[in-house]
C-alpha positions, 0 to 999 in steps of 0.5 A: 500499500503506498503512503499517503500524504497529509498536509498541515499548517505550522506556525513560524516558530514550529516550522523552524524548530522542526528545520533545525531538528532535521538539520541537526539529526540529519533526518527528513522533516517528514520523518521527524513528523512520522516518528513524533506522530507515531509515538504520540498516538501510542501514548494515547489510552485505547478505546475502552468499551462500556464493558472495560468502564463498568469493570473499572467502575466495579458494577460488573457482578454487584447483584447476588443470587441471580443466574449467570446467564441472566442477560443472555438467555431467552428464557428469562425474557418472557413477558419482558416489555408487556403490560 
């Protein structure tokens, strides 16, 4: 798969810093941006599901003496939603 091109706007100060970093490291500005972006995205917390959040809050399994398949077994849904 070929690389994609992305255009970004930089302040003059940031562009100067990028050019200086490229000059002192011998790397291209594009390579410096790719490395920085990769590092930034890896540090971001991963997306959590509702189940992950519920587990983190400790609300999973707080109801006692209920069947373990309560939310998945159709027999427990008989009459559900009926008035």
